[in-house]
N, C-alpha and C positions, 0 to 999 in steps of 0.2 A: 528154389531157383525159378520154377515155373511162374510163380506169382510176380517176381521181378520182371520177367520177360513180358508178361501180360501188361503190367503197369507201364513199362517202357514203350510198348507198342501203342497203347492208348495215348500216352503223353506225346509221342512222336507222330500221332495220327496215321499210323501204319496198319491198324486193325480196321478193316473195312466192312461195313454192313452189306450183306448180299442183296438186301431189298432196295435200298436207295443209293448204294455206292458211295456213301459219305462215311467219314471216320466214326467208329464206335466211340461213345462218350464216357461210358462207365461199365463197371462190372460189379458183381456181388456174389456172395455165397461161394467163395473159393474154398476148395478142400483138396488135400493130397489124398489120393486113393491108396489104401494099404495093400501091399503085396504080400508081406509076411511079418509076423511078430514072434520073437523068441525071448525066453526068460529062463535063466537057470544058472546056478553056481556062480553068482556074481557077474554074470554077463547077460545083458539084455539089450534089446534094440528093436527097431522097426525099419523095414525097407518099404519105400513107396513105389507105386507102380502107376505113374501118371498123375494127372490132376483133373479136376472138374470145376467149371465156373459158369456162372450165368452172365452172358454178355448182353448189354442193353444199348441199343442204338442211341436213343435220346435226342435225335434230331427232329426238328419241326416237321410234323406230318408223317412221321414214321414211327410205328409202334413195335418194330421188330425187337424181340429178345429171345434168347435161346440158352438153354442149359446144356452144356456140351463138354465132352472130354477131348474133342477135336478142335479146340480153340485156335491151335496154330495154323489151321487151314484158312483162317480169316486174316492172317498177317501178310501184307504185301511187302516185298523187299524193295 
């Protein structure tokens, strides 16, 4: 779910670079962070606890990029 939110925010130009105040153009290295894993007696699963992503500005003259789990703080409504 988080990855879809990130993709939509970048596509809609709502994720803003804090350095140049222009829309972030891409992301990479998305992962869901593991909260817990269980396995036993035919029942197994994994619960996630947030996500982490590398945001990359990509605008001319701006080299900002950040690996963060607080990516939602860069989304403007």
